[in-house]
C-alpha positions as CSV (number, residue, x, y, z in Angstrom):
1,M,-51.0,-66.0,-178.6
2,K,-47.1,-65.5,-179.5
3,I,-45.3,-62.7,-178.0
4,N,-42.1,-61.4,-179.0
5,F,-39.8,-61.0,-176.2
6,L,-36.9,-59.0,-178.0
7,P,-38.3,-55.8,-178.1
8,A,-39.7,-55.7,-174.7
9,V,-36.0,-56.9,-173.6
10,F,-34.5,-54.3,-175.2
11,L,-37.3,-51.3,-173.4
12,I,-35.8,-53.1,-170.1
13,A,-32.2,-52.4,-171.2
14,L,-32.7,-48.9,-172.2
15,S,-34.9,-48.1,-168.8
16,A,-32.3,-49.6,-167.1
17,G,-29.3,-47.6,-168.4
18,I,-27.7,-50.5,-169.6
19,A,-25.5,-49.5,-173.3
20,I,-26.6,-51.2,-176.6
21,P,-23.3,-53.0,-177.9
22,T,-23.6,-51.1,-181.1
23,A,-23.7,-47.5,-179.4
24,S,-21.1,-48.3,-176.8
25,A,-18.6,-48.9,-179.3
26,Q,-19.1,-45.1,-180.7
27,T,-19.2,-43.9,-177.4
28,A,-16.4,-45.7,-176.2
29,S,-14.0,-44.5,-178.7
30,H,-16.0,-40.6,-178.9
31,T,-14.7,-40.9,-174.7
32,S,-11.0,-42.2,-175.1
33,S,-10.7,-39.6,-177.8
34,H,-11.8,-36.8,-175.5
35,T,-10.3,-38.2,-172.9
36,T,-7.1,-38.3,-174.3
37,K,-7.3,-34.1,-175.4
38,K,-8.2,-33.3,-171.7
39,A,-5.3,-35.6,-171.0
40,A,-3.1,-33.3,-173.5
41,K,-4.3,-30.3,-172.0
42,S,-4.1,-31.0,-168.4
43,S,-0.2,-31.9,-168.8
44,K,0.1,-28.3,-171.0
45,K,-1.3,-26.5,-168.0
46,K,0.6,-28.5,-165.5
47,A,4.0,-27.6,-167.3
48,E,3.0,-24.0,-167.7
49,T,2.2,-24.0,-164.0
50,A,5.7,-25.7,-163.0
51,K,7.4,-23.2,-164.8
52,E,5.8,-20.2,-163.2
53,E,5.6,-21.4,-159.7
54,P,9.0,-23.2,-158.0
55,A,8.3,-26.6,-157.2
56,A,7.4,-26.8,-153.0
57,P,9.4,-29.5,-151.7
58,A,7.9,-33.0,-151.4
59,D,8.7,-33.3,-147.5
60,E,8.9,-31.4,-144.3
61,D,12.2,-32.9,-144.1
62,D,13.3,-31.5,-147.9
63,E,13.0,-27.9,-146.6
64,V,15.6,-25.6,-146.3
65,P,16.0,-24.4,-142.6
66,E,16.1,-20.9,-142.6
67,I,18.7,-20.1,-140.3
68,G,19.0,-16.3,-140.5
69,S,16.9,-15.4,-137.1
70,S,17.7,-18.4,-135.3
71,Q,19.8,-18.3,-132.1
72,A,22.8,-20.8,-132.7
73,T,24.1,-23.0,-129.9
74,E,27.7,-24.5,-130.6
75,M,28.0,-27.3,-129.2
76,T,31.5,-29.7,-128.2
77,C,31.2,-33.3,-128.6
78,E,33.5,-36.1,-127.5
79,L,36.4,-36.8,-130.1
80,G,36.8,-33.2,-130.8
81,N,33.8,-32.8,-133.0
82,K,31.3,-29.8,-133.3
83,L,27.7,-29.4,-134.5
84,T,25.7,-26.3,-134.4
85,I,21.8,-26.0,-133.1
86,Y,19.9,-23.5,-135.0
87,R,16.6,-22.6,-132.7
88,N,13.8,-20.0,-133.6
89,A,12.1,-18.7,-131.0
90,D,8.6,-19.1,-132.7
91,D,8.8,-22.4,-133.6
92,N,9.6,-25.2,-130.4
93,N,9.0,-28.1,-133.1
94,H,11.9,-27.3,-135.0
95,I,15.4,-27.0,-135.2
96,A,18.1,-26.9,-137.7
97,L,21.5,-28.5,-137.3
98,R,24.5,-28.1,-138.9
99,W,26.8,-31.3,-138.8
100,K,30.0,-31.1,-140.8
101,K,29.3,-29.3,-144.4
102,Q,25.3,-30.9,-143.6
103,L,22.7,-28.3,-142.8
104,L,19.4,-30.4,-141.9
105,R,16.0,-29.3,-140.3
106,L,14.4,-31.6,-137.7
107,K,11.3,-32.1,-136.1
108,R,10.2,-32.8,-132.8
109,K,8.8,-35.9,-131.7
110,E,6.9,-36.7,-128.6
111,T,8.7,-39.0,-126.2
112,T,7.8,-40.9,-123.0
113,T,10.9,-39.6,-121.1
114,G,10.7,-35.9,-121.5
115,A,13.8,-35.9,-123.7
116,N,13.9,-33.6,-126.3
117,R,13.9,-35.7,-129.5
118,F,14.0,-34.3,-133.2
119,E,14.5,-36.0,-136.3
120,N,14.7,-35.8,-140.0
121,R,13.7,-39.6,-141.3
122,K,14.1,-38.8,-144.7
123,Y,18.1,-38.8,-143.4
124,G,18.0,-40.3,-140.3
125,W,19.5,-38.2,-137.9
126,V,17.8,-38.0,-135.0
127,W,18.9,-35.6,-132.0
128,I,18.5,-36.2,-128.4
129,D,18.6,-33.6,-126.2
130,I,18.4,-33.7,-122.4
131,P,19.5,-31.6,-119.7
132,T,23.4,-32.3,-119.3
133,K,24.1,-33.4,-123.0
134,G,23.2,-34.2,-126.7
135,M,24.1,-37.5,-128.7
136,L,23.2,-37.2,-132.9
137,L,22.0,-40.3,-134.3
138,D,22.1,-41.9,-137.9
139,A,19.1,-43.9,-137.6
140,K,19.6,-45.4,-141.0
141,K,23.1,-46.7,-140.3
142,G,22.6,-47.6,-136.8
143,Q,25.2,-45.3,-135.1
144,Q,26.3,-42.7,-133.3
145,L,27.5,-39.6,-135.3
146,A,28.4,-37.5,-132.0
147,N,28.1,-38.0,-128.0
148,E,28.7,-35.6,-125.5
149,C,27.7,-32.8,-126.9
150,K,27.6,-30.1,-124.4
151,S,27.2,-26.0,-125.0
152,P,29.0,-24.0,-123.3
153,E,26.6,-23.6,-120.0
154,Q,26.4,-27.3,-119.9
155,M,30.3,-27.4,-119.7
156,A,30.3,-24.5,-117.1
157,P,31.2,-25.5,-113.5
158,K,28.0,-25.8,-111.5
159,S,28.2,-23.9,-108.5
160,P,26.8,-25.6,-105.4
161,A,23.6,-23.9,-103.9
């Protein structure tokens, strides 16, 4: 008795979900044109959405600080440099810092020493604040921008206790 295996293999392939070459070519062309139409619609929707809503900052370091309701502290540094720190009572994790003509938002980073450290990773600014002074660093260039920065309270003479 002679058995023809071709129909049996064909049935097994269909039941296993294996596509037949002639049918898969038609399916692939239909799928690719359908995908292209979907992508075009999606791009159109994204473009319309972008027009309606202003683009959100990609990173927290890009955000423009809101200093309207913040408490400003003028700091006098060595070599006659000055900077301003803006703190918001409701947000202990961020400060805004004005150095020369630039105003950036810095985020608090944990330290093992207990010093207050704030960073803006995009621009490389690092503000380190200890009870006796503050220091502004440029981590990207590896240099100090301002040192011995003191608020009026820090510059006031200490009375003996």
